[in-house]
C-alpha positions as CSV (number, residue, x, y, z in Angstrom):
1,M,17.3,16.3,5.1
2,P,18.4,13.6,2.7
3,K,15.8,11.2,1.2
4,R,16.3,7.9,-0.5
5,A,14.1,6.0,-3.0
6,I,13.2,2.4,-2.2
7,Y,12.5,-0.1,-5.0
8,S,11.8,-3.9,-4.8
9,D,11.9,-6.5,-7.6
10,K,8.9,-8.0,-5.9
11,V,6.6,-5.0,-6.9
12,F,5.5,-4.1,-10.4
13,K,7.2,-1.1,-11.7
14,G,5.1,1.1,-13.9
15,S,6.2,3.3,-16.8
16,L,6.0,6.6,-14.8
17,P,9.1,7.8,-13.0
18,F,7.8,7.5,-9.4
19,A,9.8,6.1,-6.6
20,Q,8.0,3.0,-5.3
21,A,8.6,4.3,-1.8
22,T,10.7,7.0,-0.1
23,V,12.5,7.1,3.2
24,A,13.3,10.5,4.8
25,G,13.8,11.4,8.5
26,G,13.2,7.9,9.7
27,F,9.8,7.7,8.0
28,M,8.9,5.6,5.0
29,F,6.2,6.8,2.6
30,V,4.7,4.2,0.3
31,C,1.5,4.0,-1.7
32,C,0.5,0.8,-3.6
33,I,-2.4,-0.5,-5.8
34,G,-3.3,-4.1,-6.3
35,R,-1.2,-4.9,-9.3
36,D,0.6,-8.2,-9.3
37,L,4.2,-8.5,-10.4
38,S,3.2,-8.8,-14.0
39,G,1.2,-5.6,-13.8
40,K,-2.3,-7.1,-13.8
41,F,-5.2,-6.4,-11.5
42,A,-7.6,-9.1,-10.1
43,V,-10.4,-7.5,-12.1
44,G,-13.5,-7.0,-9.9
45,D,-12.0,-8.7,-6.8
46,V,-11.4,-6.0,-4.2
47,G,-10.3,-8.5,-1.6
48,V,-7.5,-9.9,-3.8
49,Q,-6.5,-6.3,-4.8
50,T,-6.4,-5.3,-1.1
51,Q,-4.1,-8.2,-0.3
52,Q,-1.9,-7.4,-3.3
53,C,-1.7,-3.7,-2.1
54,L,-0.6,-4.9,1.4
55,D,1.9,-7.5,-0.1
56,N,3.5,-4.7,-2.2
57,I,3.7,-2.4,0.8
58,R,5.2,-5.2,2.8
59,A,7.9,-5.9,0.1
60,L,8.9,-2.4,0.1
61,I,9.0,-1.9,3.8
62,E,11.1,-5.1,4.1
63,E,13.4,-3.8,1.4
64,A,14.0,-0.7,3.6
65,G,14.7,-2.9,6.7
66,G,11.3,-2.6,8.4
67,T,8.2,-4.7,9.0
68,M,4.4,-4.1,8.7
69,T,4.4,-3.4,12.5
70,D,6.4,-0.3,11.7
71,I,3.3,1.2,9.9
72,V,1.9,4.1,11.9
73,K,-0.7,5.4,9.5
74,C,-2.6,4.2,6.4
75,T,-5.0,6.0,4.1
76,V,-7.3,3.6,2.1
77,Y,-9.1,4.6,-1.0
78,V,-11.9,2.4,-2.4
79,T,-14.0,3.1,-5.5
80,D,-17.4,2.0,-4.2
81,R,-19.1,1.4,-0.8
82,V,-19.8,-2.2,-1.9
83,H,-16.1,-2.7,-1.6
84,W,-15.9,-1.5,2.0
85,Q,-16.4,-4.7,3.9
86,P,-14.4,-7.1,1.7
87,M,-11.5,-4.5,1.9
88,N,-11.8,-4.3,5.7
89,D,-11.8,-8.1,6.0
90,V,-8.5,-8.4,4.2
91,Y,-7.0,-5.2,5.7
92,F,-7.6,-6.4,9.3
93,R,-6.3,-9.9,8.7
94,N,-3.0,-8.1,8.0
95,F,-3.1,-5.9,11.1
96,T,-4.2,-8.2,13.8
97,N,-2.3,-6.6,16.7
98,D,-1.9,-2.9,17.3
99,P,-3.2,-1.7,13.8
100,P,-2.0,1.7,12.5
101,H,-4.1,4.8,12.5
102,R,-6.3,4.8,9.4
103,V,-8.1,7.2,7.2
104,S,-10.6,5.8,4.6
105,C,-12.2,7.4,1.6
106,I,-14.7,6.4,-0.9
107,V,-13.6,7.9,-4.3
108,S,-15.2,8.0,-7.7
109,G,-12.1,6.5,-9.4
110,L,-8.5,5.7,-9.3
111,G,-5.6,5.8,-11.8
112,S,-6.9,2.8,-13.7
113,P,-10.6,1.6,-14.3
114,E,-9.6,-1.8,-13.0
115,C,-8.2,-0.4,-9.8
116,L,-10.7,-0.8,-6.9
117,V,-8.4,0.0,-3.9
118,E,-5.2,2.0,-3.2
119,I,-3.4,2.1,0.1
120,D,-1.1,4.9,1.2
121,A,1.1,3.9,4.2
122,T,3.6,5.7,6.4
123,A,6.0,3.7,8.6
124,Y,8.5,4.8,11.2
125,L,11.7,3.0,10.7
126,G,13.7,4.8,13.4
127,P,16.4,7.4,13.3
128,E,18.6,7.1,10.2
């Protein structure tokens, strides 16, 4: 089954050789953190970071021809229980109708000390 990498000039591209997202078999796999286009985090603000994660996911899904309503599953990682409600407030403002299935985890850390939230999403874009 062929796969294709998806990139967007609206999403920060780090130095590691990861695809920003991948499409295969009609599904899109994307995982984003709350870095803005310049690569900066809103330090200490999980709400802003959550919105940036979702904005980055949105940009990549739109680059592949989909929308946020195509997301069927998200896994959300937060670094502290105190971030739970602010993350949820922002998350559910972005999924007001028919939200995707979700798994949530509280973890001891993510790839950068400033990173408070990471969202992994799977979207179904239809047969290729």
